[in-house]
C-alpha positions as CSV (number, residue, x, y, z in Angstrom):
1,M,21.2,13.3,-13.1
2,I,19.6,11.3,-10.3
3,G,17.0,9.9,-12.7
4,K,19.6,8.8,-15.2
5,K,21.6,7.1,-12.4
6,K,18.4,5.2,-11.3
7,I,17.8,4.1,-14.9
8,S,21.4,3.0,-15.3
9,V,21.3,1.0,-12.0
10,K,18.0,-0.7,-13.2
11,L,19.5,-1.6,-16.6
12,L,22.6,-3.0,-14.9
13,I,20.4,-5.1,-12.6
14,I,18.3,-6.3,-15.5
15,A,21.5,-7.2,-17.5
16,I,23.0,-9.1,-14.5
17,L,19.7,-11.0,-14.0
18,A,19.5,-11.8,-17.7
19,L,23.1,-13.1,-17.7
20,G,22.3,-15.2,-14.6
21,T,19.2,-16.6,-16.2
22,V,21.1,-17.6,-19.3
23,W,23.9,-19.1,-17.3
24,A,21.5,-21.2,-15.2
25,G,19.1,-22.0,-18.0
26,F,21.4,-22.9,-20.9
27,P,22.6,-26.3,-19.4
28,V,18.9,-27.3,-19.0
29,L,18.1,-26.3,-22.6
30,W,21.2,-28.1,-23.8
31,M,20.2,-31.3,-21.9
32,I,16.7,-31.1,-23.4
33,S,18.1,-30.5,-26.9
34,N,20.5,-33.4,-26.7
35,S,17.8,-35.8,-25.6
36,F,16.1,-35.4,-29.0
37,K,19.4,-36.0,-31.0
38,S,21.2,-39.1,-32.0
39,N,24.6,-39.9,-30.4
40,A,26.4,-39.0,-33.6
41,E,24.6,-35.6,-33.9
42,I,25.5,-34.7,-30.3
43,F,29.2,-34.7,-31.3
44,E,28.8,-32.6,-34.5
45,W,30.9,-29.5,-34.8
46,P,29.8,-26.8,-34.6
47,P,27.2,-27.9,-32.1
48,R,23.5,-26.9,-32.7
49,L,21.0,-26.2,-30.0
50,V,18.1,-27.0,-32.3
51,T,18.4,-30.3,-34.1
52,E,17.2,-30.9,-37.6
53,N,16.5,-34.6,-37.0
54,F,14.1,-34.2,-34.1
55,S,13.5,-37.7,-32.6
56,F,11.9,-39.3,-29.6
57,G,14.2,-42.3,-30.0
58,A,16.1,-41.9,-26.8
59,Y,12.8,-41.6,-24.8
60,A,11.4,-44.7,-26.5
61,K,14.5,-46.7,-25.6
62,V,14.2,-45.6,-22.0
63,F,10.5,-46.7,-21.8
64,Q,11.2,-49.9,-23.7
65,N,14.0,-50.9,-21.3
66,S,12.4,-52.6,-18.3
67,E,15.5,-52.0,-16.2
68,Q,15.4,-48.3,-16.7
69,V,11.7,-48.2,-16.0
70,R,12.4,-50.0,-12.8
71,F,14.8,-47.2,-11.8
72,F,11.9,-44.7,-11.9
73,I,9.6,-47.0,-10.0
74,N,12.2,-47.5,-7.3
75,S,12.8,-43.7,-7.0
76,Y,9.1,-43.0,-6.8
77,C,8.4,-45.7,-4.2
78,I,11.4,-44.7,-2.0
79,A,10.8,-40.9,-2.2
80,I,7.1,-41.1,-1.5
81,L,7.5,-43.5,1.5
82,V,10.3,-41.2,2.9
83,V,8.0,-38.2,2.5
84,I,5.1,-40.0,4.3
85,L,7.2,-41.3,7.2
86,T,9.1,-38.0,7.6
87,L,5.8,-36.0,7.8
88,I,4.2,-38.4,10.2
89,I,7.2,-38.7,12.6
90,G,8.1,-35.1,12.1
91,I,4.7,-33.8,13.0
92,M,4.5,-35.8,16.2
93,A,8.0,-34.8,17.3
94,S,7.5,-31.1,16.3
95,Y,4.2,-31.0,18.3
96,G,6.0,-32.3,21.3
97,F,8.8,-29.8,21.1
98,S,6.4,-27.0,20.5
99,R,3.8,-27.7,23.2
100,F,5.7,-29.4,26.0
101,Q,8.6,-28.6,28.3
102,F,10.6,-31.7,29.4
103,R,14.1,-32.5,30.7
104,G,16.7,-32.7,28.0
105,K,14.7,-30.7,25.4
106,E,17.6,-28.3,24.7
107,L,20.1,-31.1,24.4
108,I,17.9,-33.0,21.9
109,N,17.4,-29.8,19.9
110,T,21.2,-29.4,19.8
111,V,21.7,-33.0,18.6
112,I,19.1,-32.5,15.9
113,I,20.8,-29.3,14.7
114,S,24.2,-31.1,14.9
115,V,23.0,-33.9,12.6
116,Q,22.3,-31.3,10.0
117,A,25.8,-30.0,10.2
118,V,27.5,-33.4,9.6
119,P,28.6,-34.0,6.0
120,P,26.8,-37.1,4.7
121,I,30.0,-38.5,3.1
122,T,31.5,-39.0,6.6
123,L,28.6,-41.3,7.5
124,L,28.8,-43.5,4.4
125,I,31.0,-46.3,5.7
126,P,29.3,-46.4,9.2
127,Y,25.9,-46.6,7.5
128,L,27.0,-49.3,5.2
129,S,28.3,-51.4,8.1
130,L,25.1,-50.9,10.0
131,I,22.9,-51.8,7.1
132,V,24.9,-54.9,6.4
133,T,24.7,-55.9,10.1
134,L,20.9,-55.4,10.1
135,K,20.7,-57.5,6.9
136,L,19.0,-54.7,5.1
137,Y,21.6,-54.3,2.3
138,N,20.1,-54.0,-1.2
139,T,16.5,-53.3,0.1
140,Y,14.1,-50.4,0.1
141,F,14.4,-50.2,3.9
142,A,18.1,-49.5,3.7
143,L,17.6,-46.3,1.6
144,I,14.4,-45.3,3.4
145,L,15.9,-45.5,6.9
146,T,19.0,-43.7,5.7
147,Y,17.1,-40.9,4.1
148,L,15.0,-40.4,7.1
149,V,18.1,-39.6,9.2
150,F,18.8,-36.7,6.9
151,T,15.2,-35.4,6.3
152,L,13.8,-35.7,9.8
153,P,16.0,-33.1,11.5
154,Y,15.0,-30.5,8.9
155,C,11.3,-31.4,9.2
156,I,11.4,-31.2,13.0
157,L,13.1,-27.8,13.0
158,M,10.8,-26.3,10.4
159,M,7.6,-27.7,11.8
160,T,8.5,-26.8,15.4
161,G,8.9,-23.2,14.3
162,Y,5.6,-23.4,12.4
163,F,3.7,-24.9,15.3
164,N,5.1,-22.2,17.6
165,M,3.2,-19.6,15.5
166,I,-0.1,-21.4,16.1
167,P,-1.8,-20.2,19.4
168,K,-1.9,-22.8,22.1
169,E,-5.4,-21.7,22.9
170,L,-6.6,-23.7,19.9
171,D,-5.4,-26.9,21.6
172,E,-7.0,-25.9,24.8
173,A,-10.3,-25.1,23.1
174,V,-10.4,-28.7,21.7
175,M,-9.6,-30.2,25.1
176,I,-12.2,-28.1,26.8
177,D,-14.7,-29.6,24.4
178,G,-13.7,-33.1,25.4
179,G,-11.1,-33.7,22.7
180,S,-7.6,-35.1,23.2
181,R,-4.3,-33.6,22.2
182,L,-4.1,-36.0,19.3
183,K,-7.4,-34.8,18.0
184,A,-6.3,-31.2,18.4
185,L,-3.1,-32.0,16.5
186,W,-4.6,-33.8,13.5
187,R,-7.9,-31.8,13.3
188,I,-6.7,-28.3,14.1
189,I,-2.9,-27.9,14.1
190,V,-2.1,-30.0,11.0
191,P,-4.7,-28.4,8.7
192,S,-3.5,-25.0,9.8
193,S,0.1,-25.9,8.8
194,V,-0.5,-26.9,5.2
195,P,2.1,-24.5,3.7
196,G,4.8,-25.8,6.1
197,L,3.9,-29.4,5.4
198,I,4.1,-28.9,1.7
199,S,7.4,-27.1,2.0
200,V,8.9,-29.9,4.1
201,G,7.3,-32.6,1.8
202,M,8.9,-30.9,-1.3
203,Y,12.3,-30.7,0.4
204,T,12.1,-34.3,1.5
205,F,11.0,-35.5,-1.9
206,M,13.8,-33.6,-3.6
207,Q,16.4,-34.9,-1.2
208,S,15.3,-38.5,-1.7
209,W,14.8,-38.3,-5.4
210,N,18.2,-36.7,-6.2
211,E,20.4,-38.6,-3.7
212,Y,23.1,-40.6,-5.5
213,M,25.9,-41.6,-3.0
214,F,23.9,-43.8,-0.6
215,A,21.7,-45.1,-3.4
216,L,24.8,-46.5,-5.1
217,T,26.5,-47.8,-2.0
218,L,23.6,-49.4,-0.2
219,T,22.3,-51.3,-3.3
220,K,23.9,-54.1,-5.3
221,T,21.5,-55.1,-8.0
222,N,19.9,-52.9,-10.7
223,N,16.4,-53.9,-9.7
224,M,16.9,-51.9,-6.4
225,R,18.7,-48.9,-7.8
226,T,17.3,-45.4,-8.4
227,V,17.3,-42.9,-11.3
228,P,20.5,-41.1,-10.4
229,V,22.4,-44.4,-10.3
230,G,20.6,-45.6,-13.4
231,I,21.8,-42.5,-15.4
232,N,25.4,-43.3,-14.3
233,L,25.0,-46.9,-15.5
234,L,24.6,-45.6,-19.1
235,M,28.3,-44.6,-18.9
236,G,29.9,-47.7,-20.4
237,Q,33.5,-48.7,-20.6
238,H,33.9,-48.0,-24.3
239,A,30.8,-45.8,-25.1
240,Y,28.3,-43.5,-23.5
241,E,24.7,-43.4,-24.3
242,W,24.5,-39.6,-24.2
243,N,21.1,-39.2,-25.7
244,Q,19.6,-41.7,-23.3
245,M,21.4,-40.1,-20.4
246,M,19.9,-36.8,-21.4
247,A,16.4,-38.3,-21.8
248,M,16.6,-39.9,-18.4
249,S,17.9,-36.7,-16.9
250,V,14.9,-34.8,-18.4
251,L,12.4,-37.4,-17.1
252,G,14.2,-37.4,-13.7
253,S,13.9,-33.6,-13.5
254,L,10.2,-33.5,-14.3
255,P,8.8,-34.5,-10.9
256,I,10.8,-31.8,-9.1
257,L,9.9,-29.2,-11.8
258,I,6.2,-30.1,-11.6
259,L,6.2,-30.0,-7.8
260,F,7.8,-26.6,-7.7
261,L,5.6,-25.1,-10.4
262,F,2.4,-26.2,-8.7
263,F,3.4,-25.6,-5.1
264,Q,6.0,-22.8,-5.2
265,N,3.8,-20.4,-3.3
266,Y,3.3,-22.9,-0.5
267,F,7.0,-23.7,-0.6
268,M,8.1,-20.1,-0.1
269,A,5.4,-19.5,2.5
270,G,6.4,-22.5,4.5
271,M,10.1,-21.7,4.3
272,T,9.6,-18.2,5.6
273,A,7.0,-19.1,8.3
274,G,9.1,-22.0,9.6
275,A,12.2,-19.9,9.9
276,V,10.5,-17.5,12.4
277,K,11.3,-18.2,16.0
278,N,9.1,-17.0,18.8
């Protein structure tokens, strides 16, 4: 009886996981399927997951449209720059929090955590006003500076926890040999923290790549807008380019998918390690 109950529980778990997989995966399959259909075929009834008239026409239109290609260039430039700046600033700040005691440290930590708890929508109007005042409206800098505000707190919290796990004796050994703290940081600490850095870099890239609200509000012309905004622009007043929307969605999902497939082990290792507090 006990053996039958265990088998029944396992079968139930497998069934639940299978249903969850179908529930989560079907929209993705439907998106990919529609990207290879014509607009007319998308509205056929009954709908078909596998199309008979398989076509790359929607993808060709995306790549032939210089404006849509520009959306991807903007997204890549902004996301990569945000990742680089977040890692550089975050590493320096995290090392300071991990290795030094100074007045106001706990207060600053509290502020950093508090920033993570603030809903971004509440900051939209203040940021718009600030960006316009600084004459950065409709520029890369507007989005980069804004995204840094949301990615840096996570980076600092994660990397501080990661650096806390690395013995301070390593720093001291470098300084005994005549090296500086900066040398200890970039030659010893940073190479030892690769999983955490990859985890933070992936999170930062995903946040910057997928963000829509600020990308729409802080830009005015299409040559400065990003992929999420570009997909929305395909929704016209009288007609929607559904197949192109699906094609752009597939192309926009590929960077995140590729990053996760290649670095998922580092991502999980960095998440779990950075969450440990000494």
